[in-house]
C-alpha positions in Angstrom: 40.0 2.3 107.6 41.8 5.6 107.6 45.0 4.2 109.0 45.2 1.9 105.9 45.2 4.8 103.5 48.7 5.9 102.6 48.3 6.5 98.8 45.5 6.7 96.2 46.2 3.1 95.3 44.9 2.1 98.8 41.6 3.9 98.0 41.3 2.2 94.6 41.4 -1.2 96.4 38.3 -0.4 98.6 34.8 -1.4 97.8 31.9 1.0 97.9 30.9 0.1 101.5 34.5 0.6 102.7 34.8 3.9 100.9 31.7 5.2 102.7 33.3 4.2 106.0 36.4 6.0 104.9 34.5 9.1 104.2 33.0 9.2 107.7 36.4 8.6 109.2 38.0 11.4 107.1 35.3 13.8 108.3 36.0 13.0 111.9 39.7 13.3 111.4 39.4 16.7 109.7 37.1 17.9 112.5 39.5 16.9 115.1 42.5 18.7 113.4 40.7 21.9 112.4 39.1 22.3 115.9 42.6 22.3 117.3 44.5 24.2 114.5 41.9 26.3 112.8 41.4 26.2 109.1 38.9 25.9 106.3 36.3 23.4 107.6 33.0 23.6 105.8 34.4 23.4 102.3 36.5 20.3 103.1 33.6 18.5 104.8 31.6 19.0 101.6 34.1 17.4 99.2 35.0 14.2 101.0 33.1 11.7 98.7 34.0 13.8 95.6 37.7 13.5 96.5 37.5 9.8 97.2 35.7 9.3 93.8 38.3 11.4 92.0 41.2 9.3 93.4 39.3 6.1 92.7 38.8 6.9 88.9 41.9 8.9 88.1 45.6 8.3 88.6 47.6 11.1 90.2 50.2 12.4 89.6 49.9 11.3 85.9 46.4 12.8 85.8 46.2 16.4 86.9 43.7 18.0 89.2 43.7 21.8 89.7 41.7 22.7 92.8 40.2 26.2 92.5 41.1 28.3 95.6 42.6 25.2 97.0 41.3 25.5 100.5 39.2 22.3 100.1 42.2 19.9 99.6 42.6 18.5 103.1 40.9 15.2 102.0 43.2 15.1 98.9 46.2 15.6 101.2 45.1 12.8 103.5 44.7 10.4 100.6 48.0 11.3 99.0 50.3 10.3 101.9 50.0 13.3 104.1 47.6 11.9 106.7 49.9 12.4 109.7 51.4 15.6 108.3 47.9 17.1 108.4 48.2 17.4 112.2 50.7 20.2 111.5 48.1 22.0 109.3 48.9 25.8 108.9 51.6 25.7 111.6 55.1 27.1 111.0 57.1 24.6 108.9 54.0 22.4 108.9 51.6 21.4 106.1 50.0 24.2 104.1 46.2 24.7 104.0 46.4 25.0 100.2 47.9 22.9 97.4 51.7 23.2 97.2 53.7 21.5 94.4 56.7 21.4 96.8 54.8 19.3 99.2 53.7 16.6 96.8 53.8 15.8 93.1 50.1 15.0 93.4 49.5 18.8 93.9 49.7 19.7 90.3 49.3 23.5 90.6 49.5 26.0 93.5 46.3 27.9 94.2 44.9 30.2 96.9 42.7 32.7 95.0 39.5 31.8 93.2 38.5 31.4 89.6 42.0 30.4 88.3 41.6 26.6 88.0 40.0 26.3 84.5 42.6 28.5 82.9 45.5 26.5 84.5 43.9 23.2 83.6 43.2 24.2 80.0 46.9 25.2 79.8 48.0 21.9 81.1 45.6 20.1 78.7 47.0 22.0 75.7 50.6 21.2 76.8 49.6 17.5 77.1 48.3 17.6 73.5 51.4 19.3 72.2 53.6 16.7 73.9 51.5 13.8 72.6 50.5 12.5 76.0 47.2 11.0 77.0 46.6 11.9 80.7 43.4 13.4 82.0 43.3 17.0 83.3 40.6 18.2 85.6 39.6 21.5 87.3 37.5 21.4 90.5 35.8 24.8 90.9 33.0 26.0 93.2 29.9 27.8 92.0 31.0 30.9 93.9 34.3 31.0 92.0 32.4 30.7 88.8 31.3 34.3 89.2 34.9 35.4 88.7 35.7 36.9 85.3 38.8 34.7 84.8 36.7 31.6 85.2 34.2 32.8 82.6 37.0 33.7 80.2 38.5 30.2 80.6 35.1 28.6 80.0 34.7 30.6 76.8 38.2 29.6 75.5 37.9 25.9 76.6 34.5 25.4 75.1 35.5 27.0 71.8 38.9 25.1 71.7 37.3 21.6 72.2 40.3 20.6 74.1 39.8 17.4 76.1 39.5 18.3 79.8 36.9 18.0 82.6 35.6 20.7 84.8 34.0 19.6 88.1 31.5 22.2 89.2 31.3 21.8 93.0 27.9 23.4 93.6 27.2 24.0 97.2 25.2 27.2 96.7 27.9 29.1 98.7 31.1 30.9 98.2 32.2 32.4 101.5 28.8 34.1 101.9 25.6 33.1 100.1 26.0 33.2 96.3 24.2 35.9 94.3 23.8 36.9 90.7 22.8 35.6 87.3 25.1 32.6 87.4 23.6 31.5 90.6 20.1 31.8 89.1 21.2 29.6 86.2 22.6 27.0 88.5 19.4 27.1 90.6 17.5 26.0 87.5 19.9 23.2 86.8 19.8 22.0 90.4 16.0 21.3 90.1 16.4 18.9 87.2 17.4 15.2 87.4 20.4 14.0 85.7 19.6 14.1 82.0 22.9 13.8 80.1 23.9 10.1 80.2 25.4 10.1 76.8 26.9 7.0 75.4 29.4 7.2 72.6 29.1 3.4 72.2 25.4 3.7 71.3 26.1 6.6 68.9 28.9 4.6 67.1 26.6 1.6 66.8 23.8 3.6 65.3 26.2 5.2 62.8 27.1 1.8 61.5 23.5 1.2 60.2 23.8 1.4 56.4 22.2 4.5 54.8 20.2 5.8 57.8 22.6 5.7 60.7 23.9 9.2 60.4 20.4 10.6 59.8 19.1 8.9 63.0 22.0 10.3 65.1 21.2 13.8 63.8 17.5 13.5 64.5 18.1 12.1 68.0 20.6 14.9 68.7 18.1 17.5 67.6 15.3 16.0 69.6 17.6 15.7 72.7 18.7 19.3 72.4 15.1 20.5 72.0 14.0 18.6 75.1 16.9 20.1 77.1 16.0 23.6 76.0 12.4 23.0 76.9 13.2 21.9 80.4 16.4 23.9 81.0 16.2 27.2 79.1 19.5 28.6 77.7 21.8 25.6 78.4 24.7 27.9 79.0 27.5 25.2 79.3 26.5 23.2 76.2 25.9 26.4 74.2 29.5 27.4 74.7 30.9 24.0 73.8 30.9 21.8 76.9 29.3 18.4 77.3 27.2 18.8 80.4 26.8 15.9 82.8 24.6 16.1 85.9 23.5 17.3 88.3 24.8 14.5 90.4 24.9 14.1 94.2 28.3 15.0 95.5 27.8 12.6 98.4 27.0 9.4 96.4 30.4 7.8 95.7 29.0 5.2 93.2 27.2 7.8 91.1 30.2 10.1 91.2 32.5 7.4 90.0 30.1 6.5 87.2 29.9 10.1 86.0 33.7 10.5 86.2 34.2 7.3 84.1 31.8 8.6 81.5 33.8 11.9 81.3 37.0 9.9 80.6 35.4 8.4 77.5 34.1 11.7 76.0 36.1 13.9 73.6 36.3 17.6 74.1 35.5 19.6 77.2 33.2 18.1 79.8 31.5 19.8 82.8 30.2 17.6 85.6 27.7 19.4 87.8 28.1 18.1 91.4 25.8 19.1 94.2 27.4 19.1 97.6 26.6 20.4 101.1 29.1 22.7 102.7 29.8 21.5 106.2 28.5 18.0 105.5 28.4 15.7 108.5 28.9 18.4 111.2 25.5 19.9 111.8 26.8 23.1 113.4 28.8 23.8 110.2 25.9 22.7 107.9 23.7 25.3 109.6 26.5 28.0 109.6 28.6 27.3 106.5 29.7 31.0 106.3 31.0 31.0 109.9 32.8 27.7 109.3 34.2 28.6 105.9 37.4 29.5 107.8 37.7 29.2 111.5 40.1 29.4 114.4 40.3 26.6 116.9 36.9 25.8 118.3 35.0 23.5 120.7 33.7 20.5 118.7 30.6 20.1 120.9 29.4 23.7 120.8 31.1 25.1 117.7 32.2 28.1 119.7 35.7 29.5 119.2 38.3 28.7 121.9 39.6 32.3 121.7 37.5 35.2 122.7 36.7 37.3 119.6 37.8 40.8 120.2 37.1 44.0 118.4 39.1 44.3 115.2 39.8 46.8 112.4 37.1 45.3 110.1 34.5 45.8 112.8 35.6 49.3 113.5 35.5 50.2 109.8 32.0 48.7 109.5 30.6 50.6 112.5 32.1 53.9 111.5 30.7 53.4 107.9 27.2 53.0 109.4 27.7 56.2 111.4 28.8 58.1 108.3 26.1 56.6 106.1 23.3 57.8 108.5 24.5 61.4 107.8 25.3 61.0 104.1 22.9 59.1 101.8 25.4 59.0 99.0 27.6 56.5 100.8 27.3 52.9 99.6 29.3 49.7 100.5 30.5 47.1 97.9 31.8 43.7 98.8 33.2 40.8 96.6 31.4 38.1 98.6 33.2 39.1 101.8 30.5 40.8 103.8 31.3 39.2 107.1 35.1 39.2 106.8 35.2 42.9 105.9 32.8 44.0 108.7 29.9 44.9 106.5 27.2 42.6 107.9 25.5 45.2 110.0 25.7 47.8 107.3 23.9 45.4 104.9 21.1 45.0 107.4 20.7 48.7 108.1 21.2 49.9 104.5 20.1 47.0 102.2 19.4 49.3 99.3 22.9 50.8 99.6 24.8 47.5 100.0 26.1 45.6 97.0 27.5 42.1 97.1 28.8 41.5 93.6 30.2 38.0 94.2 33.8 36.9 93.8 34.7 39.5 91.2 37.2 42.1 92.5 37.7 43.6 89.1 34.0 44.2 88.7 33.8 45.6 92.2 36.2 48.4 91.4 34.7 48.9 87.9 31.2 49.3 89.3 32.5 51.5 92.1 34.1 53.8 89.5 30.8 54.0 87.6 28.9 55.0 90.8 31.5 57.5 91.8 31.3 59.1 88.3 27.6 59.8 89.0 28.1 61.4 92.4 27.9 58.4 94.7 30.6 57.6 97.4 31.5 53.9 97.1 33.5 52.3 99.9 35.0 49.0 98.8 36.7 46.8 101.5 38.7 44.0 99.9 41.5 41.9 101.4 45.0 43.2 100.5 46.0 40.0 98.6 42.7 40.1 96.6 43.2 43.8 95.6 46.0 42.5 93.4 43.3 41.1 91.1 41.8 44.6 90.5 45.0 46.4 89.9 44.2 47.5 86.3 40.7 48.7 87.4 42.3 50.9 90.1 44.6 52.4 87.5 42.3 52.7 84.5 38.8 53.1 86.0 39.5 55.0 89.2 42.9 56.8 89.4 43.2 57.9 85.8 39.8 59.7 86.1 40.4 60.8 89.7 37.1 59.3 90.9 36.4 59.4 94.6 36.3 55.6 95.3 37.4 54.7 98.8 39.4 51.5 98.6 39.7 49.9 102.1 42.6 47.4 102.1 41.7 44.8 104.8 44.3 42.2 106.0 47.2 44.4 105.1 50.6 43.0 106.2 51.1 39.4 107.1 47.9 37.5 108.0 49.6 34.3 109.2 48.4 30.7 108.6 47.0 31.1 105.1 50.5 31.6 103.7 51.9 33.1 100.5 48.7 33.6 98.6 47.0 35.6 101.4 49.8 37.6 102.9 49.2 41.3 102.4 52.7 42.6 102.1 52.6 44.0 98.5 49.8 46.6 98.6 51.8 49.7 99.6 54.4 48.8 96.9 52.0 48.4 94.0 49.5 51.2 95.0 52.4 53.7 95.5 53.2 53.4 91.7 49.7 54.7 90.7 49.3 58.5 90.1 46.4 60.4 91.8 46.1 57.9 94.7 46.1 59.0 98.3 47.4 56.2 100.5 46.8 56.1 104.3 47.4 53.7 107.1 46.1 54.2 110.7 48.1 53.6 113.8 45.0 52.5 115.8 41.2 52.2 115.7 40.6 55.9 116.3 42.8 56.9 113.5 41.0 54.5 111.1 37.7 56.1 112.0 39.2 59.5 111.3 40.7 58.4 108.0 37.5 57.0 106.8 35.6 60.2 107.5 38.5 62.2 106.0 38.3 60.0 102.8 34.5 60.5 102.5 35.0 64.3 102.4 38.2 64.4 100.3 36.5 63.7 96.9 39.6 61.9 95.6 40.5 58.2 95.1 41.8 56.9 98.4 43.4 53.8 99.7 43.2 53.0 103.5 45.2 49.9 104.5 44.8 48.2 107.9 45.8 44.9 109.4 43.9 41.8 110.4 42.8 41.7 114.0 42.9 44.2 116.8 45.0 47.3 117.6 48.2 47.1 119.7 47.6 47.1 123.4 50.0 50.0 123.7 47.9 53.1 123.8 49.0 56.2 122.0 47.2 59.2 123.4 48.4 61.8 120.9 46.0 62.2 118.0 46.6 65.2 115.8 43.9 66.3 113.3 44.3 64.7 109.9 45.6 66.9 107.1 46.3 65.7 103.6 49.9 64.5 103.3 50.8 65.6 106.9 52.7 63.2 109.2 52.2 63.2 113.0 55.1 63.7 115.4 54.0 61.2 118.1 57.1 61.7 120.2 59.9 64.3 120.0 63.6 63.5 120.3 67.1 64.5 119.2 69.3 61.4 118.8 67.4 58.9 116.7 64.4 59.1 114.3 62.0 56.2 114.0 59.6 56.6 111.1 56.7 54.2 111.0 53.4 53.6 109.4 50.2 51.9 110.4 50.3 49.2 113.1 54.1 49.6 113.4 53.8 53.0 115.0 52.9 51.5 118.4 55.9 49.2 118.0 58.1 52.2 117.3 56.9 53.9 120.5 57.7 50.9 122.6 61.2 50.6 121.1 61.8 54.3 121.6 60.8 54.0 125.3 63.1 51.0 125.9 66.0 52.7 124.3 65.5 55.7 126.5 65.1 53.5 129.6 68.4 51.8 129.0 70.2 55.1 128.2 68.8 58.1 130.0 70.9 60.5 127.9 69.2 59.5 124.7 65.9 60.7 123.2 64.1 59.2 120.3 61.7 60.9 117.9 58.8 58.9 116.5 57.0 59.9 113.3 53.6 58.4 112.4 53.8 58.9 108.6 50.0 58.4 108.2 50.2 59.1 104.5 52.5 57.0 102.3 51.3 59.1 99.4 51.5 62.1 99.4 54.3 61.7 101.9 55.2 64.5 104.3 58.6 65.3 102.9 59.1 68.4 105.1 58.5 66.7 108.5 60.6 63.7 107.5 63.4 65.9 106.2 63.5 67.9 109.5 63.7 64.8 111.7 66.4 63.3 109.5 68.5 66.5 109.5 68.1 66.7 113.3 69.0 63.2 114.4 71.1 62.0 111.4 70.2 58.4 112.5 67.0 57.0 110.9 65.0 53.8 111.3 61.9 53.0 109.2 59.5 50.3 110.2 56.6 49.0 108.1 54.6 45.8 107.7 55.0 45.6 103.9 57.7 44.6 101.5 61.1 46.4 101.5 60.6 47.5 97.9 58.7 50.7 97.1 57.1 51.2 100.4 58.0 53.5 103.3 61.7 52.6 103.3 61.9 53.5 99.6 60.0 56.7 100.1 62.3 57.9 102.9 65.4 56.9 100.9 64.1 59.0 98.0 63.7 62.0 100.3 67.3 61.6 101.5 68.6 61.4 97.9 66.5 64.1 96.4 67.2 66.6 99.2 70.9 65.6 99.1 71.0 65.0 102.8 74.6 64.0 103.9 76.0 61.9 106.7 72.7 60.0 107.3 72.7 56.5 108.8 69.5 54.6 107.7 68.2 51.2 108.8 65.1 49.8 107.2 62.8 47.1 108.8 60.4 45.5 106.4 59.6 42.1 104.9 62.1 40.9 102.3 61.5 40.7 98.5 60.0 37.2 98.7 56.7 35.5 99.3 56.1 34.9 103.0 55.3 31.4 104.2 52.6 30.3 106.6 52.9 30.5 110.3 51.5 32.7 113.1 51.9 36.5 112.7 54.1 36.6 115.8 56.3 33.8 114.4 56.7 35.4 111.1 57.6 38.8 112.6 60.2 37.1 114.7 61.7 35.2 111.7 62.0 38.4 109.6 63.2 40.6 112.5 60.2 42.8 112.7 59.1 42.2 116.2 59.9 44.7 118.9 62.6 42.6 120.6 64.5 41.8 117.3 64.5 45.4 116.1 65.8 46.7 119.5 68.5 44.1 119.6 69.5 45.0 116.0 69.7 48.7 116.9 72.0 47.8 119.9 74.3 45.8 117.6 74.4 48.6 115.0 75.3 51.1 117.7 78.0 48.8 119.2 79.6 48.4 115.8 79.5 52.2 115.2 81.2 52.8 118.6 83.9 50.3 117.7 84.6 52.0 114.4 84.7 55.5 116.0 
C-alpha cells in the first residue's frame, strides 16, 4: 500500500480498510528509518492516523497546516511525495526532520520550537480573509506545547477574533517529559468525558425557520446545552474564550477523525478538535518509554537499545555536580522547562523533589520564576538548551540582569548540535548574551572546568551564564587547570610566535593545532589562551599575548558576530595595538543547516585539520609578500 502513495490524492482514493493498512505500513517504515538514522520517533508514531485523516479531508497546499514544533511531520512528508527522500532523514543535504517550505509547498510554515503554530495559523487565516480566499487553515499542537505562553496568547486572540480556523489539540499527555500544571489538569478532566459536541448547523438553521418560536427554541437549547457542559466539565476553558470545542476523539480512529474534521470545515469561527493519541503507538518499547524515544539516535529495533554506547556528557556532569553542591547548600534549586532528562536533572529530581521545579514548556516563565526565587535568597540553577534560551531573552534582561539577581543560567547544547538543523543549532547565545549588562558569561574547556564554574557561580552572587556543548569532552586531555578568578583567562600553553585564543570546547582543538604547528616547525612556539570568561573578558592577558606574538587566531563554536572574535578585535582597537595580524574562526552570519557536527565543522572550516591548513596557507602568502 505504501508504495502506491506519492501524493495526498493517492490517500484520498483509499477506503477505510486500506487507510488502516497504510497506517501500519507507515509505522513500520518510520521505525526502520529512525532506527538507522535517529530522529523523533514516539511523536511520529502517535500521529499516523491523524495525518492520514488530515490529508483525506483537506487539500494541501491550498489548505494550510502549521505543525507545532514540527518534529511529528514524518508521516506528512511520506504522504506528500517524500517517501524515498525520508531515507536521508537528518543527514547532510538530506531531508530535514522538521517542516521546511523549501522542501515542499505542502510545508506551509517552518517550525522547530514549540507553541508557535496557533499564532502563525491565525496570521495565515487573517491574510486569507483579507485576500478574499476560502481555504482552510489548521494548527496541530500538542498538549505539552499548550503550556507555552505564546500558545495561550494566540488562543486568546483567535477566540476573541472569531476568525475561521481549526486548532487540532494532539493530546498524548506528554511533551518531552510527562506533562504537568493546570492546563494538564484541565485536559485530564476533558479526557474522561465522551465526545459531547456534535453540533449541526443544519439542524440549527432548520429550527430557526419555524415561524415565531424557532429563535426561542435555539436559545433555550443553547442555554441547556451549555448548562449540561458546565455541569459535567467545569470551566469549559476553550468555549469560554470563543472556540467551538469538538471531542475528545480517538486519534487512532481514522473514520471518527475524518468525521470530526469534516464537521470543523462546516463551522464558522475558531474550532478546537481535542484528539487523544498515544505517543509511540504501535511500537511497544516506545509506548512504554515515550520520553526516551521522543528523540533517539540509531537503535536496535528488537531491543530498543541504542547502537552507540552512551558516554558521559556535559549535561550529566552538570547534574551530578549540582547534586553535590545541593547537599551542602539547601538554597540551591533546579528549574527545567520540561527537559529534565535532556539537561541532566533526572537524578537531582529524585534526590531533591521539593527543590526541583518542572514548569512545562515555558522558558520565559522559567527565568521569571527563577528571578523571583533569587530575589528572596534562593539560588536557582536553570539549564535550558541554547536555542530555547532565545525565547527567554527579555526575561534575562528585564527580570534577572537589570536587578543583578543571582540566577545561574546553564546553556546546554551550545554550538552546533547537528541533525536537528537551523532551529536547534546553538550558535547565537554568546552573541546575544554578551549584549546584556551585568551578566558574567563563562564556557568550560572540559568536564572538570564545568564543575568548577558551577561551584564558582553558586558562590558569586551575580547573574551567570555557563555555556557548554552537547555530548562529551574532547579526548585530548588538558592537564593544566588554574583556579577560577572572575574575568581571568588561563594561559594553557606559553609561546612567542603565534597566539591562539579559544573558548569552551575549542580550547582542546587549539592545543592540538598548536602542537602540530610546533611539530612541523621546531623553531616555532605557539601560545594558547583559554578565555574562560567571555564577559568580563581578560583584557590584560589577551593584550599581553597579542603584543608578544603579533599574530593572533581566535577559535569559537558560535557566530562570528559579537562573540570571542569581536571581543578580541575590540581589545586591539581600544588599546590601539599596531601591526597585528588576526584570523578569526567561527560560524558565519547565517543559520546552519542539518548534518553531523563533524560534517558541519568541516564545511565551515572549524575542524582541526581545516584550521591548520588555513594557517599554513596564510603563512605561505605572507612569506611570498615579504
